[in-house]
Each structure stands twice: as C-alpha cells, then as structure tokens.
N, C-alpha and C positions, 0 to 999 in steps of 0.2 A: 188550364190553357185550352184544352180541347173544348170545354164548355163555352169558353169565350168565343172561340172560332165558330162553334156550332150556332151560337146565338146571333153573332154579328156578321157572319159570312167570311171572316178573314181577320188577319192581324197585320196592322201597319206600323205601330210604334209600341215600344216598351220603355217605361221609365222606372229605373231602379232607384227609389228614393228612400225606402225603409232603412232605418239606421238605429243601432244601439250605441249608447255613449256612456263611458265611465272615465272621467279625467283623473285617473289614479296612477301612482307610480307602481313600479314592479312589485314591491313588497306589499302594497296595499290592494293589489288586484287578485282576488281569489280565482281559482280555476273556473268556477261556475260563471263568473262575470266575463272572464277571458273567452270562454267558449261561446257565450251568448253573443258577444260582439263579432267574433269570427263567423258564427253561423248566420247572423242576420245580415251583416255587411258584406264580407267577402264571399262566403259560401252562398248566401242568398242571391247576390247579384249574378254569380256564376251559374247557379242552377236555374234561376228564372230565365236567364239569357239562353241557356242550353235548351230549355223546354220550348222557348219561343222561336228559335232559329229555323226549325223545319217549316213553320208557318210563315215566318218573315221572308223566307226565300221565294215564296209564291207572290209576295206583294210587289207592287210597282216601284215604290220608293220607301223601303223599310228603314226604320231608325231605331237604335237602342241608345238611350241616354242614361248615363250614371250621374247621380248627384254626388260627385266625388272630386277630390282636389287634383291639381297638377302634380306630376311626379317630381317633386322637388326634394331630393334626398339630402336634406340638411339635418344635422343632429338636433338642432333646436326644435324641430317638429316632432321628434321622437322622445327626447330625454324626459319631458314632464309626464308623458302618458304613452309609453311604448306600445302597450296592448291596443289602445284605441287607434293609434296611428297606423299600426300594422293592419288593422281591420279596414280602415278607410282607404289606405293606399292599395289594399288588396282589390278594392273595387276598381281603382284606376288601372291596375295591372290587367284587369279583364279588358278594359278599353284598349290598352296597348297591344295585347295579344290578339284579341278578336277582330280589331280593326284591320290588322294585317292578314289574319287568317281568312276573313271574308271580304277582302278588298274588292270593290266593284260590284258586290252583291248586297251587302247590308252596311249601313253606316253605324259606327260605334263612336260616340263622343262622350266627354265628361264636361259637366257644368258645375261651377263652384262660385259661391257668393263672396264678394270682397268684404262685406260686412256681416255682422250677425243679422239673422232674419227672425222676425217676430213670429215664433212658433211656440207651442207648448213646451218643447224641449228647452228653449231659452228660459222661459218662466220657471220651469221646474228645476233647472240647474243653477240659474243665477238670480232668480227672484223676479217678481213682477215689475220692479222699477227698471230692470234691464231692457224691457220691451221698448221703452222710450228711445233707446239708443240703437234701435234696429231699423232696417229697411223692411218694407212690407213684402210678403211672399209674392206679390204681383210682379216684382222685378224678375224673379226666376221663372214665373209662368210666361211672361212676355219673351224672355230669352229662350225658353224651351220651345215655344211656338215658332220663333224665328229659326231655330235649328231644324225643326221638322219641315220647314218650307225649302230647305236646301236639298239639292240632289244627293243621292246616296254616295256619290263620290266625295262629298264633304264628310270625311271620316278620320278618326285618329286624332281629333283635336281635344285639347284641354283648355276649356274656355273659362274666363272670369266674366261674370255677368255684365258688369258695366262696360268693360272693354269691348265685349262682343256686341252689345246693344249700340254702343257708339258707332261701331262699324256698320251697323244696320240702319243708322240714321237718327237714333235717339240723341237729343241734345240736352234735355232737361230731366235731371234725375231727382230734383227736389220732391216731386209728388210721391216718390217711393219711400220717403222718410216717414216713420211713425210719428215723430215729434220734431218739427223743423227747428225748434230751439235747442235741441240736444245734439251733442256730437255723436258720431256713429262709432260703435265698437267694431274694430277690425276682426275679421274671422281668422281662424287658424288656417295654416297651410297656404296662404297667399304668398307666392314667391316675391322676393325683393325687387325683381326686375319687372313685375307686373304692375307698372305705375298706373294710377287712375287716368282716365281720359282728360283732355284739356278742360279746365274749369271745374272739375269734379273734386270735392274735398270731403274729408270725414269730419271737418269742423261743423259747428252749428251753422245753419244757413245764414242767420243774421250776421255772424262774424265773418263768414265767407264773403258776404256782399259788402263788408266794410261799413 
C-alpha cells in the first residue's frame, strides 16, 4: 500500500475483488479449504481495507468497494456451502461496520451481480459451456465506475449491478450478455426482493422479445 501511494501520490479507491470459492458441504470442506476462503475473502478484505484507510482519509472522495453480496440471512444461502457463504458474507459485514465507523469520511459499499459473470472462476467451477449463460465483466466495471462517481456520503449500500445501473440511466442490458441466445444463470445470494429492472429478464433475448 505504501509503495502504491509513493508511486501514484495518493490513494482514492480500493476494490476488494479477490475471492476463493469451494461450493462444498460441511463434511466435504477440509480445514485447509475453510481457512483459505476465510483468509482470502473475509480476512483479506478486512486487512486490505485497514491498510488503505489511513491513506484514503487524505483523499478528497475516497471509496472502498467490496465485490460481495447483500446481507440476506436466509438459510438457503448457507445450507449448501456454509463455509463459502461465511467467507463471502464476511466481506459484506466489513461494509456494514466500516461504513458506519467512517461515515462522512470514506464510502464503503458492496456490489454484487444478478447473474453469473464470465470469468475463469465460472469456467473452472462449472465448465466452459457455462460461459454462454453469463454476463460480461463489463457490467460490473460500469457499475463500479458509477459508484466511484458518487460522493463519499453514498455509503453502506448493498448494490445489485443491473438495479443500480438502471438507476444511473442504463436501459439496455442485452450488450452485457455473452450469448444473446442463451438464458442467464442467476448468481448466488441475490435476495428475493431484488427484482430485475423493468424489461430485464434472465431468459434468452430472443424469447424475451417474443
């Protein structure tokens, strides 16, 4: 962190995106895998934020963004993979606490995709064909950029990518699809009340247009 500040003259934003994933049940999750997910996801986000905060306090409009889900404490998000869910929600708990702790000084927000995103993690976990059923990473990049344009008073929010972008004026989400002919796979941890924006569907584009 000090090297970054020395080279660029300051620090304005931090994105905690690194993540370890193992979608395994309690009996199938060895201690080594549990520890890895906790260290990368929850501990990593906490420690990176902690190291950045002294520098961010000197910035004009500082932001920390976690790629983590809304704090929706439903058993269905935990039962299939308790260890992974604990690690991801740990990141979101950092947002909840730090947004209040540094209110008015640093913005802390969480951003989460409604659908699976075409990354190597998807290909490695679910296979190459799953990529067709994803949105492009661009949707998160665009949403993150919009978050960083907000004042630091915009803090403590748990944002779903398409709902937030709709609020920022985006109306066409079809260009974000990897394959317009394939239905989109929903992501984990999207609350039931986080309905898609008007006209947005997970169905194949052709079917959606009738």
